[in-house]
Each structure stands twice: as C-alpha cells, then as structure tokens.
LORO-483295 format. One record per atom (N, C-alpha, C): residue number from 1; residue in one letter; x, y, z. Coordinates in nm, 3 decimals. Layout:
% residues N
[NUM, 'A', [X, Y, Z]]
...
//
This chain:
% residues 100
[1, 'M', [-2.006, 0.052, 3.215]]
[1, 'M', [-2.037, -0.027, 3.098]]
[1, 'M', [-1.909, -0.092, 3.047]]
[2, 'V', [-1.911, -0.219, 3.025]]
[2, 'V', [-1.796, -0.293, 2.974]]
[2, 'V', [-1.809, -0.307, 2.824]]
[3, 'V', [-1.704, -0.266, 2.753]]
[3, 'V', [-1.705, -0.275, 2.607]]
[3, 'V', [-1.627, -0.400, 2.568]]
[4, 'T', [-1.689, -0.485, 2.493]]
[4, 'T', [-1.621, -0.606, 2.445]]
[4, 'T', [-1.595, -0.592, 2.297]]
[5, 'T', [-1.491, -0.657, 2.250]]
[5, 'T', [-1.462, -0.652, 2.107]]
[5, 'T', [-1.557, -0.743, 2.033]]
[6, 'R', [-1.604, -0.696, 1.921]]
[6, 'R', [-1.698, -0.771, 1.839]]
[6, 'R', [-1.629, -0.880, 1.758]]
[7, 'N', [-1.508, -0.856, 1.725]]
[7, 'N', [-1.441, -0.945, 1.632]]
[7, 'N', [-1.299, -0.972, 1.681]]
[8, 'R', [-1.252, -1.089, 1.651]]
[8, 'R', [-1.116, -1.123, 1.694]]
[8, 'R', [-1.010, -1.044, 1.618]]
[9, 'F', [-1.046, -0.983, 1.505]]
[9, 'F', [-0.951, -0.902, 1.429]]
[9, 'F', [-0.944, -0.758, 1.478]]
[10, 'D', [-1.031, -0.720, 1.567]]
[10, 'D', [-1.033, -0.584, 1.618]]
[10, 'D', [-0.936, -0.572, 1.736]]
[11, 'R', [-0.808, -0.578, 1.704]]
[11, 'R', [-0.703, -0.569, 1.804]]
[11, 'R', [-0.594, -0.476, 1.751]]
[12, 'I', [-0.530, -0.407, 1.843]]
[12, 'I', [-0.424, -0.313, 1.804]]
[12, 'I', [-0.310, -0.388, 1.735]]
[13, 'L', [-0.274, -0.505, 1.787]]
[13, 'L', [-0.164, -0.580, 1.728]]
[13, 'L', [-0.193, -0.620, 1.584]]
[14, 'I', [-0.316, -0.662, 1.556]]
[14, 'I', [-0.353, -0.700, 1.419]]
[14, 'I', [-0.341, -0.579, 1.327]]
[15, 'G', [-0.394, -0.465, 1.369]]
[15, 'G', [-0.384, -0.343, 1.288]]
[15, 'G', [-0.241, -0.299, 1.269]]
[16, 'W', [-0.160, -0.313, 1.375]]
[16, 'W', [-0.020, -0.274, 1.365]]
[16, 'W', [0.055, -0.363, 1.266]]
[17, 'L', [0.034, -0.493, 1.277]]
[17, 'L', [0.102, -0.586, 1.185]]
[17, 'L', [0.061, -0.561, 1.040]]
[18, 'I', [-0.068, -0.542, 1.018]]
[18, 'I', [-0.115, -0.515, 0.882]]
[18, 'I', [-0.058, -0.381, 0.834]]
[19, 'G', [-0.056, -0.281, 0.922]]
[19, 'G', [-0.001, -0.151, 0.886]]
[19, 'G', [0.148, -0.153, 0.857]]
[20, 'I', [0.219, -0.247, 0.915]]
[20, 'I', [0.363, -0.262, 0.886]]
[20, 'I', [0.383, -0.340, 0.756]]
[21, 'L', [0.305, -0.446, 0.737]]
[21, 'L', [0.327, -0.535, 0.623]]
[21, 'L', [0.277, -0.481, 0.489]]
[22, 'V', [0.165, -0.413, 0.487]]
[22, 'V', [0.108, -0.369, 0.359]]
[22, 'V', [0.202, -0.274, 0.282]]
[23, 'P', [0.262, -0.172, 0.345]]
[23, 'P', [0.358, -0.090, 0.268]]
[23, 'P', [0.477, -0.169, 0.216]]
[24, 'L', [0.524, -0.266, 0.295]]
[24, 'L', [0.636, -0.349, 0.249]]
[24, 'L', [0.595, -0.435, 0.129]]
[25, 'I', [0.474, -0.488, 0.133]]
[25, 'I', [0.425, -0.569, 0.022]]
[25, 'I', [0.410, -0.483, -0.104]]
[26, 'I', [0.358, -0.363, -0.088]]
[26, 'I', [0.345, -0.272, -0.203]]
[26, 'I', [0.481, -0.236, -0.258]]
[27, 'F', [0.580, -0.215, -0.170]]
[27, 'F', [0.716, -0.187, -0.214]]
[27, 'F', [0.771, -0.304, -0.295]]
[28, 'L', [0.749, -0.427, -0.247]]
[28, 'L', [0.797, -0.545, -0.319]]
[28, 'L', [0.725, -0.563, -0.452]]
[29, 'I', [0.596, -0.535, -0.456]]
[29, 'I', [0.521, -0.545, -0.582]]
[29, 'I', [0.574, -0.442, -0.682]]
[30, 'T', [0.603, -0.321, -0.633]]
[30, 'T', [0.660, -0.218, -0.720]]
[30, 'T', [0.793, -0.265, -0.778]]
[31, 'Y', [0.875, -0.323, -0.693]]
[31, 'Y', [1.004, -0.376, -0.740]]
[31, 'Y', [0.983, -0.485, -0.845]]
[32, 'M', [0.896, -0.580, -0.817]]
[32, 'M', [0.879, -0.694, -0.907]]
[32, 'M', [0.817, -0.653, -1.041]]
[33, 'V', [0.723, -0.560, -1.040]]
[33, 'V', [0.656, -0.520, -1.163]]
[33, 'V', [0.745, -0.432, -1.248]]
[34, 'K', [0.809, -0.336, -1.186]]
[34, 'K', [0.883, -0.236, -1.262]]
[34, 'K', [1.031, -0.270, -1.280]]
[35, 'Y', [1.094, -0.328, -1.178]]
[35, 'Y', [1.239, -0.348, -1.181]]
[35, 'Y', [1.278, -0.492, -1.151]]
[36, 'G', [1.195, -0.586, -1.185]]
[36, 'G', [1.220, -0.726, -1.154]]
[36, 'G', [1.347, -0.782, -1.214]]
[37, 'Q', [1.397, -0.722, -1.321]]
[37, 'Q', [1.518, -0.773, -1.384]]
[37, 'Q', [1.643, -0.741, -1.303]]
[38, 'L', [1.637, -0.642, -1.215]]
[38, 'L', [1.751, -0.608, -1.129]]
[38, 'L', [1.754, -0.697, -1.006]]
[39, 'D', [1.872, -0.718, -0.954]]
[39, 'D', [1.886, -0.784, -0.825]]
[39, 'D', [1.830, -0.691, -0.718]]
[40, 'F', [1.763, -0.747, -0.617]]
[40, 'F', [1.696, -0.665, -0.516]]
[40, 'F', [1.794, -0.577, -0.439]]
[41, 'V', [1.910, -0.630, -0.407]]
[41, 'V', [2.010, -0.552, -0.333]]
[41, 'V', [2.060, -0.436, -0.418]]
[42, 'V', [2.081, -0.460, -0.546]]
[42, 'V', [2.123, -0.354, -0.638]]
[42, 'V', [2.014, -0.248, -0.649]]
[43, 'F', [1.889, -0.293, -0.655]]
[43, 'F', [1.775, -0.202, -0.660]]
[43, 'F', [1.773, -0.112, -0.537]]
[44, 'L', [1.789, -0.169, -0.420]]
[44, 'L', [1.791, -0.089, -0.297]]
[44, 'L', [1.909, 0.007, -0.294]]
[45, 'K', [2.026, -0.041, -0.336]]
[45, 'K', [2.145, 0.043, -0.336]]
[45, 'K', [2.129, 0.161, -0.432]]
[46, 'D', [2.073, 0.134, -0.550]]
[46, 'D', [2.050, 0.241, -0.647]]
[46, 'D', [1.949, 0.344, -0.594]]
[47, 'L', [1.843, 0.295, -0.533]]
[47, 'L', [1.745, 0.387, -0.477]]
[47, 'L', [1.806, 0.473, -0.367]]
[48, 'W', [1.890, 0.413, -0.284]]
[48, 'W', [1.954, 0.488, -0.176]]
[48, 'W', [2.049, 0.594, -0.233]]
[49, 'Q', [2.127, 0.557, -0.335]]
[49, 'Q', [2.221, 0.652, -0.395]]
[49, 'Q', [2.149, 0.768, -0.463]]
[50, 'M', [2.033, 0.740, -0.522]]
[50, 'M', [1.955, 0.845, -0.588]]
[50, 'M', [1.866, 0.921, -0.489]]
[51, 'K', [1.874, 0.884, -0.362]]
[51, 'K', [1.792, 0.944, -0.255]]
[51, 'K', [1.643, 0.930, -0.285]]
[52, 'M', [1.607, 0.813, -0.337]]
[52, 'M', [1.467, 0.786, -0.370]]
[52, 'M', [1.405, 0.680, -0.280]]
[53, 'L', [1.484, 0.609, -0.202]]
[53, 'L', [1.432, 0.500, -0.120]]
[53, 'L', [1.330, 0.550, -0.019]]
[54, 'L', [1.362, 0.656, 0.052]]
[54, 'L', [1.269, 0.709, 0.151]]
[54, 'L', [1.143, 0.765, 0.087]]
[55, 'K', [1.158, 0.823, -0.030]]
[55, 'K', [1.042, 0.878, -0.100]]
[55, 'K', [0.949, 0.767, -0.146]]
[56, 'L', [1.005, 0.660, -0.199]]
[56, 'L', [0.922, 0.548, -0.244]]
[56, 'L', [0.855, 0.480, -0.125]]
[57, 'M', [0.927, 0.461, -0.016]]
[57, 'M', [0.866, 0.402, 0.103]]
[57, 'M', [0.755, 0.491, 0.159]]
[58, 'S', [0.776, 0.621, 0.155]]
[58, 'S', [0.673, 0.713, 0.202]]
[58, 'S', [0.546, 0.702, 0.116]]
[59, 'L', [0.563, 0.684, -0.013]]
[59, 'L', [0.447, 0.666, -0.100]]
[59, 'L', [0.376, 0.534, -0.072]]
[60, 'C', [0.451, 0.432, -0.039]]
[60, 'C', [0.390, 0.302, -0.009]]
[60, 'C', [0.306, 0.307, 0.118]]
[61, 'V', [0.340, 0.396, 0.209]]
[61, 'V', [0.267, 0.406, 0.335]]
[61, 'V', [0.127, 0.465, 0.313]]
[62, 'Y', [0.103, 0.529, 0.200]]
[62, 'Y', [-0.030, 0.583, 0.173]]
[62, 'Y', [-0.137, 0.475, 0.171]]
[63, 'A', [-0.099, 0.352, 0.147]]
[63, 'A', [-0.197, 0.243, 0.151]]
[63, 'A', [-0.257, 0.227, 0.290]]
[64, 'N', [-0.183, 0.268, 0.391]]
[64, 'N', [-0.236, 0.261, 0.527]]
[64, 'N', [-0.357, 0.352, 0.546]]
[65, 'L', [-0.365, 0.457, 0.468]]
[65, 'L', [-0.483, 0.544, 0.475]]
[65, 'L', [-0.609, 0.466, 0.438]]
[66, 'G', [-0.600, 0.389, 0.331]]
[66, 'G', [-0.714, 0.306, 0.291]]
[66, 'G', [-0.747, 0.201, 0.397]]
[67, 'L', [-0.643, 0.142, 0.454]]
[67, 'L', [-0.665, 0.043, 0.560]]
[67, 'L', [-0.732, 0.106, 0.681]]
[68, 'F', [-0.686, 0.224, 0.717]]
[68, 'F', [-0.745, 0.293, 0.831]]
[68, 'F', [-0.894, 0.317, 0.809]]
[69, 'F', [-0.929, 0.369, 0.691]]
[69, 'F', [-1.070, 0.397, 0.664]]
[69, 'F', [-1.152, 0.269, 0.654]]
[70, 'L', [-1.092, 0.162, 0.605]]
[70, 'L', [-1.163, 0.034, 0.601]]
[70, 'L', [-1.194, -0.015, 0.742]]
[71, 'F', [-1.095, -0.015, 0.828]]
[71, 'F', [-1.117, -0.058, 0.966]]
[71, 'F', [-1.214, 0.035, 1.039]]
[72, 'Y', [-1.203, 0.164, 1.012]]
[72, 'Y', [-1.293, 0.259, 1.076]]
[72, 'Y', [-1.437, 0.235, 1.030]]
[73, 'R', [-1.457, 0.208, 0.902]]
[73, 'R', [-1.590, 0.182, 0.848]]
[73, 'R', [-1.650, 0.053, 0.903]]
[74, 'L', [-1.564, -0.046, 0.925]]
[74, 'L', [-1.609, -0.173, 0.981]]
[74, 'L', [-1.625, -0.168, 1.133]]
[75, 'K', [-1.597, -0.052, 1.191]]
[75, 'K', [-1.605, -0.032, 1.336]]
[75, 'K', [-1.500, -0.114, 1.412]]
[76, 'Y', [-1.386, -0.137, 1.348]]
[76, 'Y', [-1.274, -0.203, 1.414]]
[76, 'Y', [-1.181, -0.093, 1.464]]
[77, 'D', [-1.223, -0.025, 1.568]]
[77, 'D', [-1.150, 0.092, 1.616]]
[77, 'D', [-1.010, 0.058, 1.666]]
[78, 'M', [-0.995, -0.055, 1.732]]
[78, 'M', [-0.863, -0.092, 1.785]]
[78, 'M', [-0.767, -0.124, 1.670]]
[79, 'A', [-0.814, -0.194, 1.569]]
[79, 'A', [-0.729, -0.224, 1.453]]
[79, 'A', [-0.691, -0.095, 1.380]]
[80, 'A', [-0.784, -0.001, 1.371]]
[80, 'A', [-0.755, 0.128, 1.308]]
[80, 'A', [-0.646, 0.201, 1.386]]
[81, 'R', [-0.650, 0.192, 1.518]]
[81, 'R', [-0.545, 0.252, 1.600]]
[81, 'R', [-0.410, 0.188, 1.572]]
[82, 'G', [-0.409, 0.057, 1.554]]
[82, 'G', [-0.284, -0.012, 1.522]]
[82, 'G', [-0.226, 0.034, 1.389]]
[83, 'V', [-0.311, 0.056, 1.290]]
[83, 'V', [-0.265, 0.105, 1.160]]
[83, 'V', [-0.205, 0.245, 1.176]]
[84, 'I', [-0.269, 0.329, 1.255]]
[84, 'I', [-0.215, 0.463, 1.279]]
[84, 'I', [-0.080, 0.455, 1.349]]
[85, 'M', [-0.067, 0.363, 1.444]]
[85, 'M', [0.061, 0.345, 1.513]]
[85, 'M', [0.171, 0.305, 1.414]]
[86, 'A', [0.140, 0.212, 1.325]]
[86, 'A', [0.238, 0.169, 1.226]]
[86, 'A', [0.276, 0.284, 1.133]]
[87, 'T', [0.178, 0.364, 1.096]]
[87, 'T', [0.204, 0.479, 1.008]]
[87, 'T', [0.295, 0.579, 1.078]]
[88, 'F', [0.272, 0.604, 1.206]]
[88, 'F', [0.360, 0.695, 1.280]]
[88, 'F', [0.500, 0.636, 1.295]]
[89, 'M', [0.510, 0.505, 1.306]]
[89, 'M', [0.642, 0.443, 1.312]]
[89, 'M', [0.719, 0.466, 1.182]]
[90, 'Y', [0.651, 0.447, 1.069]]
[90, 'Y', [0.715, 0.474, 0.940]]
[90, 'Y', [0.757, 0.621, 0.931]]
[91, 'A', [0.670, 0.711, 0.976]]
[91, 'A', [0.703, 0.853, 0.971]]
[91, 'A', [0.826, 0.883, 1.058]]
[92, 'F', [0.833, 0.822, 1.174]]
[92, 'F', [0.948, 0.842, 1.262]]
[92, 'F', [1.076, 0.787, 1.197]]
[93, 'L', [1.067, 0.670, 1.136]]
[93, 'L', [1.185, 0.614, 1.068]]
[93, 'L', [1.233, 0.703, 0.953]]
[94, 'V', [1.140, 0.757, 0.877]]
[94, 'V', [1.177, 0.847, 0.768]]
[94, 'V', [1.242, 0.973, 0.824]]
[95, 'L', [1.188, 1.025, 0.932]]
[95, 'L', [1.245, 1.144, 0.994]]
[95, 'L', [1.387, 1.118, 1.042]]
[96, 'V', [1.408, 1.007, 1.109]]
[96, 'V', [1.541, 0.971, 1.158]]
[96, 'V', [1.637, 0.950, 1.041]]
[97, 'A', [1.593, 0.884, 0.936]]
[97, 'A', [1.679, 0.860, 0.820]]
[97, 'A', [1.715, 0.990, 0.749]]
[98, 'K', [1.623, 1.084, 0.748]]
[98, 'K', [1.654, 1.214, 0.684]]
[98, 'K', [1.755, 1.293, 0.765]]
[99, 'L', [1.754, 1.275, 0.896]]
[99, 'L', [1.846, 1.348, 0.982]]
[99, 'L', [1.987, 1.288, 0.979]]
[100, 'I', [1.998, 1.163, 0.939]]
[100, 'I', [2.129, 1.096, 0.936]]
[100, 'I', [2.211, 1.144, 0.819]]
//
C-alpha cells in the first residue's frame, strides 16, 4: 500500500522550520513586550550573565508541544515529526550549553 501525503504542509521540513521559528518568535515577543526599552544585545548579555538565557529559551520551546498536538490532531504526522526533531535540537543545544 502506498501512502501519499494529504496536504502539502505535511512534510518534515515544514514541521522542523515551524518548530525552530516559533520558540524564537515567542522569545522576541517576550523581549519586545517586557524589555523593549533595552537594546537587544544588552538584553541577551544580561540574561547570559544572570544564567537565565537558557531557562527562558527552554520555556519558549514549550510552544512546540501545542504545535505537535495541533499537527497530530490534523493528521499531519510528518509535520509533527519535524516539530519533535526541532524540539530535540533545542534540548541538545541547551545540554551542550550547560556543559560548557
């Protein structure tokens, strides 16, 4: 039996790109709403010095959980896999950054 994709958005690459971009967008929205008066580089430097950058990025990745369930509910299994891949990439980056 040959399985064909129902939708052009049901692709691993689409899910991966969305899974990478959504946490970054949430991070930028957090910056703009709460700390918009600071320069972005100063904001990042302060977060890094306070050891909060990785924690804030980890919280932003929780949005991928909602994306995963949305794709799963829509039966976009390949896109859901891409979101999971992006989430594991973020987890790996956090792990490496904590070890440094």
